[in-house]
C-alpha positions in Angstrom: -22.4 -2.7 -27.4 -24.1 -0.2 -24.9 -22.0 1.8 -22.7 -21.0 0.1 -19.4 -21.8 -3.5 -20.9 -18.0 -3.8 -21.5 -17.1 -7.6 -22.5 -17.9 -10.9 -21.0 -15.6 -11.6 -18.2 -12.2 -12.7 -19.7 -13.1 -11.3 -23.0 -12.0 -8.0 -24.7 -14.3 -4.9 -25.1 -13.9 -2.5 -27.9 -16.4 0.2 -28.5 -16.6 3.4 -30.1 -14.0 5.6 -32.0 -10.9 7.0 -30.1 -11.5 10.4 -28.8 -15.0 9.7 -28.0 -16.9 12.8 -27.6 -17.1 14.5 -24.0 -20.2 13.7 -21.9 -21.5 14.8 -18.6 -20.0 11.6 -16.9 -16.7 12.1 -18.5 -16.7 15.8 -17.4 -17.7 14.8 -13.7 -14.9 12.1 -13.5 -12.2 14.5 -14.9 -12.4 17.3 -12.4 -11.0 15.1 -9.5 -8.5 13.5 -11.7 -7.1 16.9 -12.7 -7.0 18.0 -9.0 -5.1 14.8 -8.0 -2.5 15.4 -10.7 -2.1 19.1 -9.9 -1.8 18.3 -6.2 0.8 15.8 -6.9 2.9 18.1 -9.2 2.8 20.8 -6.8 4.1 18.6 -4.1 6.9 17.4 -6.2 7.6 20.9 -8.1 9.4 22.5 -5.3 12.5 22.9 -7.7 12.9 23.2 -11.4 14.1 19.6 -11.7 11.1 18.3 -9.9 8.8 20.3 -11.9 10.1 19.2 -15.3 10.0 15.5 -14.2 6.5 15.8 -13.0 5.2 16.6 -16.6 6.2 13.2 -17.5 3.7 10.6 -16.2 3.7 6.9 -16.3 -0.2 5.7 -16.8 0.2 2.1 -15.3 -2.2 0.0 -17.7 -3.0 -3.7 -16.6 -5.3 -4.0 -19.6 -8.2 -4.0 -17.5 -11.3 -1.3 -17.5 -10.0 0.7 -14.6 -6.6 1.6 -16.2 -8.2 2.1 -19.5 -10.4 4.8 -18.0 -7.6 6.2 -16.3 -5.8 6.4 -19.7 -8.6 8.0 -21.4 -9.1 10.7 -18.6 -5.5 11.7 -18.5 -5.3 11.9 -22.1 -7.8 14.8 -21.8 -5.4 16.6 -19.5 -2.2 16.4 -21.7 -2.7 19.9 -23.2 -4.2 21.7 -20.0 -1.5 20.3 -17.8 1.3 19.9 -20.4 1.6 16.4 -19.7 3.6 13.6 -21.7 2.1 10.3 -21.2 4.1 7.2 -21.3 2.0 3.8 -20.8 3.5 1.4 -18.5 2.6 -2.4 -18.3 3.9 -5.2 -16.3 3.2 -8.7 -17.4 3.2 -11.1 -14.2 3.6 -14.1 -16.6 1.3 -16.1 -14.5 -1.4 -16.9 -16.9 -1.1 -18.1 -20.5 -3.3 -15.2 -22.0 -1.0 -12.5 -20.2 1.3 -12.1 -23.1 -1.7 -11.5 -25.5 -2.8 -8.8 -22.9 0.5 -7.1 -22.9 0.5 -7.0 -26.6 -3.0 -5.4 -26.6 -1.7 -2.7 -24.0 1.3 -2.0 -26.3 -0.8 -1.8 -29.5 -3.4 0.4 -27.8 -0.8 2.8 -26.5 1.1 3.0 -29.9 -2.3 3.5 -31.5 -3.2 6.4 -29.4 0.1 8.2 -29.9 2.0 7.4 -26.6 5.3 5.8 -25.7 5.1 2.4 -23.9 7.2 0.6 -21.7 6.5 -3.3 -21.0 8.2 -5.5 -18.5 7.8 -9.4 -18.1 8.3 -10.7 -14.7 9.2 -14.3 -13.9 7.2 -15.3 -10.5 6.7 -18.7 -9.1 3.3 -19.4 -8.2 2.7 -20.4 -4.4 2.1 -18.7 -1.1 2.2 -14.9 -0.9 1.8 -14.5 -4.7 -0.5 -11.6 -4.5 1.9 -9.6 -2.5 5.0 -10.8 -4.1 3.5 -10.0 -7.4 2.5 -6.4 -6.0 6.1 -5.7 -4.9 7.7 -7.0 -8.1 5.0 -4.9 -10.1 5.9 -1.9 -8.3 9.6 -2.4 -8.7 9.2 -2.7 -12.4 6.9 0.5 -12.9 9.6 2.4 -10.7 12.3 1.2 -13.2 10.2 2.4 -16.1 9.7 5.8 -14.5 13.3 6.2 -14.0 14.0 5.3 -17.4 11.8 7.8 -19.1 12.2 10.5 -16.5 8.6 10.4 -15.0 8.2 11.6 -11.3 4.6 10.2 -11.2 3.2 6.8 -11.7 -0.6 6.9 -12.0 -2.3 3.9 -10.7 -6.2 2.9 -11.4 -7.3 1.9 -8.0 -11.1 3.1 -7.6 -13.4 3.5 -4.8 -14.3 -0.1 -4.9 -10.7 -1.1 -4.5 -10.5 1.3 -1.6 -13.5 -0.3 0.2 -12.0 -3.8 -0.4 -8.8 -2.9 0.9 -10.1 -1.3 4.0 -12.4 -4.2 4.8 -9.7 -6.6 4.2 -7.5 -4.5 6.7 -10.5 -4.6 9.2 -10.6 -8.3 9.0 -7.0 -8.7 9.8 -7.1 -6.5 12.7 -5.4 -3.2 11.4 -5.4 0.2 13.1 -5.4 3.7 11.8 -2.9 3.1 9.0 -4.8 0.0 7.9 -8.2 2.1 7.8 -6.4 4.5 5.8 -6.1 2.1 3.1 -4.8 3.5 0.1 -3.5 7.3 -0.1 -4.5 9.4 -3.0 -0.7 10.3 -3.6 2.2 8.7 -1.6 6.0 8.9 -2.1 7.6 5.7 -3.7 9.0 4.6 -0.4 6.6 5.4 2.1 4.3 2.9 0.6 6.6 0.2 2.1 7.0 0.3 6.0 10.2 -1.5 5.6 11.6 1.5 4.1 11.0 4.1 6.3 14.4 5.4 6.5 15.2 5.0 2.9 16.1 8.1 0.9 15.4 7.5 -3.0 18.5 9.8 -3.9 20.8 7.8 -1.7 19.7 4.6 -3.2 20.2 5.8 -6.8 16.5 6.2 -7.3 14.9 9.5 -8.4 12.1 10.5 -5.9 8.6 10.4 -7.2 5.0 9.5 -6.0 2.2 6.8 -6.8 -0.9 8.9 -7.5 -4.4 7.3 -7.6 -6.7 9.6 -9.3 -9.7 7.4 -9.5 -10.5 6.9 -5.9 -13.7 8.9 -6.4 -15.1 6.5 -9.1 -16.8 3.0 -8.5 -15.6 -0.1 -10.7 -18.9 0.1 -12.7 -18.1 3.7 -13.4 -14.7 3.2 -14.8 -15.9 0.2 -17.0 -18.4 2.6 -18.6 -15.8 5.3 -19.1 -13.6 2.8 -20.9 -16.1 2.0 -23.2 -17.2 5.7 -23.9 -13.4 6.2 -24.7 -13.4 3.3 -26.9 -10.3 1.9 -25.2 -10.2 -2.1 -25.5 -9.7 -3.9 -22.0 -9.8 -7.5 -20.9 -11.3 -8.8 -17.5 -8.6 -10.7 -15.3 -10.1 -14.0 -14.4 -7.8 -14.2 -11.3 -10.1 -11.4 -9.9 -12.7 -14.1 -9.6 -10.5 -16.7 -7.9 -12.2 -17.7 -4.7 -9.0 -18.6 -3.0 -8.2 -14.9 -2.6 -10.0 -13.2 0.3 -10.3 -9.9 -1.7 -12.6 -12.1 -4.0 -14.8 -13.0 -1.1 -15.1 -9.3 0.0 -15.9 -8.3 -3.6 -18.4 -11.1 -4.7 -20.2 -11.4 -1.2 -19.4 -8.8 1.4 -19.8 -5.6 -0.7 -23.1 -6.5 -2.4 -24.9 -7.1 1.1 -23.4 -3.7 2.1 -24.7 -1.9 -1.1 -28.1 -3.5 -0.1 -27.8 -1.6 3.2 -26.4 1.5 1.7 -25.7 2.1 -2.0 -23.3 4.7 -1.2 -21.3 2.5 1.1 -18.0 2.8 -1.0 -18.2 6.6 -0.7 -18.7 6.3 3.0 -15.9 3.9 3.3 -13.7 6.3 1.4 -14.6 9.2 3.5 -13.6 7.1 6.6 -10.2 6.3 4.9 -9.6 10.1 4.8 -10.5 10.7 8.4 -8.4 7.8 9.3 -5.4 9.1 7.3 -5.9 12.7 8.8 -5.8 11.1 12.4 -2.9 8.9 11.8 -1.0 12.2 10.3 -1.5 13.8 13.8 0.1 10.8 15.5 3.0 10.9 13.1 3.6 14.6 13.8 3.5 14.0 17.5 5.8 11.1 17.3 8.2 13.2 15.1 8.1 16.0 18.0 9.1 12.9 20.4 11.7 11.2 18.6 12.9 13.4 15.5 15.9 11.2 14.7 13.6 8.4 13.6 12.3 10.7 10.7 15.5 11.7 9.5 17.7 10.1 6.6 20.3 8.6 9.0 20.4 5.6 11.1 20.1 5.6 14.8 20.6 2.4 16.8 19.2 3.5 20.1 16.2 5.1 21.5 15.8 6.9 24.9 12.5 5.6 26.1 12.2 8.8 28.4 11.3 10.6 25.3 8.2 8.6 24.6 7.2 7.4 28.1 4.8 10.3 28.9 3.4 10.5 25.3 -0.1 9.1 24.6 -0.3 5.5 24.0 -0.9 5.9 20.2 2.3 7.9 20.0 4.3 5.6 22.0 3.5 2.7 19.9 4.0 4.4 16.6 7.6 5.3 17.7 8.4 1.8 18.8 7.1 0.4 15.6 9.0 2.9 13.5 12.1 2.1 15.5 12.0 -1.5 14.9 11.1 -1.1 11.4 14.0 1.0 10.5 16.3 -1.7 12.1 15.1 -4.4 9.9 12.4 -6.0 11.8 9.8 -7.5 9.9 6.2 -6.0 10.2 5.0 -9.6 10.8 7.0 -9.6 14.0 5.4 -6.4 15.1 1.9 -7.5 16.0 -0.5 -6.1 18.5 0.4 -8.0 21.6 4.1 -7.8 20.8 4.0 -4.1 20.6 1.8 -3.8 23.6 4.5 -6.0 25.5 7.2 -3.7 24.6 5.2 -0.6 25.5 4.3 -2.2 29.0 8.0 -2.6 29.7 8.9 0.8 28.4 6.3 2.4 30.8 7.2 0.4 33.6 10.8 1.1 33.7 14.4 1.2 32.4 14.7 -2.7 31.9 16.3 -5.0 31.6 14.2 -6.7 28.9 14.8 -8.7 25.8 12.8 -9.7 22.6 13.7 -11.8 19.7 12.1 -10.4 16.8 12.0 -11.9 12.9 14.2 -11.7 11.1 17.0 -12.4 13.6 16.8 -9.2 15.5 17.1 -8.8 19.3 15.6 -5.8 20.8 17.0 -4.7 24.2 15.6 -2.5 26.9 18.4 -1.8 29.2 19.4 1.4 31.3 16.6 3.4 29.7 17.5 2.8 26.2 16.3 0.6 23.4 18.6 -1.1 21.1 18.4 -3.7 18.3 21.2 -6.0 17.2 21.4 -8.6 14.5 21.3 -12.1 16.0 21.5 -15.7 14.8 18.6 -17.8 14.5 17.0 -18.4 17.8 14.1 -20.4 16.8 11.0 -20.1 14.3 8.9 -18.1 16.7 8.3 -14.4 16.1 8.3 -12.2 19.2 9.8 -12.3 22.6 11.3 -15.4 23.6 9.3 -15.2 27.2 5.9 -15.8 25.2 6.1 -17.6 21.9 2.4 -17.3 21.4 2.8 -13.7 20.5 3.9 -15.0 17.2 0.2 -15.9 16.4 -1.3 -12.5 17.5 -3.5 -10.3 15.1 -2.0 -8.0 12.5 0.1 -5.1 14.0 -2.4 -2.1 14.8 -1.5 0.7 12.6 0.6 -1.1 9.9 -0.9 -2.1 6.6 -0.8 -5.6 5.6 2.4 -7.0 4.6 3.6 -9.6 2.1 3.4 -12.2 4.8 -0.1 -11.5 5.7 -1.0 -13.3 2.4 0.1 -16.6 3.8 3.9 -16.4 3.1 4.6 -16.8 6.8 3.4 -19.1 9.2 2.7 -16.4 11.7 0.2 -14.6 9.3 -2.6 -16.9 10.8 -4.3 -15.2 13.5 -4.9 -17.1 16.8 -7.8 -16.9 19.2 -8.7 -13.5 20.7 -6.8 -12.7 23.7 -6.7 -9.8 26.2 -3.4 -7.6 25.2 -3.3 -6.2 28.6 -3.1 -9.4 30.1 -0.7 -10.7 27.7 1.6 -7.8 28.1 1.6 -8.1 32.0 2.3 -11.8 31.6 5.3 -11.2 29.1 6.8 -8.6 31.3 6.6 -10.8 34.2 8.2 -13.6 32.4 10.8 -11.2 31.0 11.8 -10.1 34.5 12.1 -13.7 35.8 14.8 -14.4 32.8 16.9 -11.7 34.3 
């Protein structure tokens, strides 16, 4: 089988002996992987414990070509970086062939001299399955990392995945955080906007990070590398399921964009880095305005005077973070909802009130924002003065949440509207309720 040909979709590719000879392509791919691992270990290695734990890494292997290429590249760094590899696999149990794929990963890891951990999930097919599977998979990989004492979990996301993710976020109305797509390295809990206040140690979890060392490689390149390394892999047929929006982007949109510019994935990756840098500036400015929101203790009130004179992007970041820390669903913090709250904050000290999913009431009164748990008011998400807010676009600056895969009725976008007019109407209606 020639390099790069892999196997027919849904089949298994096996090619070449283990420990395939080094090539120029392998050497070119290896440098960025080494830098990504070194940077991630340095970030965690401030103390002796962190440095020791960063030597053990979980290489998350789905059985596909991307994770196979990742395993082969990381194997070449075992001696230079004094690494210990543990192969981690999560079987979602959603396809009849998944058990065979799990066995393939286990047998491959053992044959190549690695410890291996496998976890089988029990998931119910239905709405939101991609997001539910992702969350369950991440929880399983974190548990594996805790079990083996690993601080880093390596994921096989590629430049192609990055481009798909960014385009999905664009279609759904994301802001800078959505444009940032997937970070090369991110702490375990920062990947989930619902856990902005969580401390891994406080919840009995060791701190650690997800690392994506392959964001510089296209999917065709990882497939070729997997074949060169002689690591068997399978193609997941669900990647071709037309029911998933990502499939439409993968099979139809990206090929058109490559026809315009063959380097479109690289350029989208550069845009993601620029967006991430800009978002970090906003985060730093927001921390200066409301430092308590970035600390590891709960704060049930926010003095709006601290943010009223800040740039709009900083204000809305603080407002969103305040709500997320209090348990508000990201799905409740859509663009118009945040714009309405921001308009009320800039206008005065209240009183205003918003009902937010799930069962939270946000109050603006006497210049302070507070959030309290409330009983079910209605199925609407957003301020009671304007239920249509529930069907706005995705929150600007917040990555897609599980609800955005269709598991919540409000995930469907509505007709475009003018956020400024919506905010003004909402503030007027809210004043009339008081």
